[in-house]
N, C-alpha and C positions, 0 to 999 in steps of 0.2 A: 149250793144256792141257799141264801138266807131265807128263813121263814118270813112271810109277809101276810098281813091281814088287809084285804082289799078295802075294808071299811074304815081302817084306822087313819086318823088325821096325820099322825107322826110317820106312819109308813108311806103316806103320800108325799110328805116333805122329803123323806129319804130318797124316794123315787124321782123327785124333781117335779112332781105333778102339782104341788102347791108351793109357791115361793116362800122363802124364809130368809132372814138376815143371818147368814151363816158366819160364825166366828172362826171355826176351824173344823176340819173333818179329816178322817183317815179311813182305812179299810174297814174298821169295826164300828166307829163312832162318828156321830154328827152333833155339833154344838151350834145352837142358834139362839138369838135373842127372843125373850118372851114378849108376846104382843101386849101383855098387860103387866109391865114390870112393877115389882114391889120394892125395888131398891135401884140405885143408879146402875149397878151391874146386876142383871137378872138374865141368866143364860140357862137354857135347858140342854142337858147333855144326855143323848140317847144312843142306844146301840142301833145299828142298821137292822139287825134281826129283831123280830117282834117277840117280846115277852110281855105279858100284861102287867106284871108287878115286879118290884125289886126282889121279892121272895122267889118268884119263878125264875128270874134271871140268875139269882144266886144258886138256886138248886140245879141249874143247867151245868154247873161246874165247868165253865168254859173261860173263866177269867173275865167275864164281861163287867162285873162290878169293879174289878181292879182297873179295867180299861176306862170305865166311866170316871173313877177317882183320878186316874192319871190325866185324862183330858180336862177334868175340872180344874186341876192344878195349872194346866197350860192356859186355860181360859182366864184364870185369876192373874197369871203373869201378863197375858195379852192386855187385860183391862186395867192393869196396874194396882190390883187390890191384894196381891199375894203377900206383900210385906206387912200390911196393916191387918189383914185377916179377912176371911170370907167364910160363908156358911155353905155347906153342901147338904141339901135336904131331899129326902125321898118321902113322898106321901104314898102310902101303900094301902089301897082299899078305899071305898067310899066314905067310911067313917073318919078317915084321916084326911079327907079332902082331895083324893085323887080324882081328877076329872077326865083325863085321857088315859086309857088303859093300855099304855105302851110304856114300859119302865122308863123313867127319866129322873135325873138328878137336877135340882135347881141350884145353880151357883149364884149366891147373893152376896153383894158387897158394895163398898163405896159409901157406906154410912154405918153408924153404930148399930150393931145387931145384938147388943147385950140384953140379957133378960134378968129381971124385969126391965122394961124400957124406962129410960129416964136418966 
């Protein structure tokens, strides 16, 4: 049985207690559209099991970060941004802007994401 945090917003989405616009899912991962998109494609890719940060998920040595990257590629193909390019971003910790402490990768695409902008 996967670990779950009863107070975690993303755990509630995984459990079906809170609705989300699901893009794809499998036995390990759920991918859903961000409610405040920062690009035409902005999908959150999360493991079903609760880990508060990317570092915690990576330390678990279960291949979860690999699974997130695999599903992020699938999301990019589904949304038609794989060929032009997309960004996969993990905000880890409050100083990096992490707001929900359940590891999640942001798949961003559909517009230029070069840095610096312009």
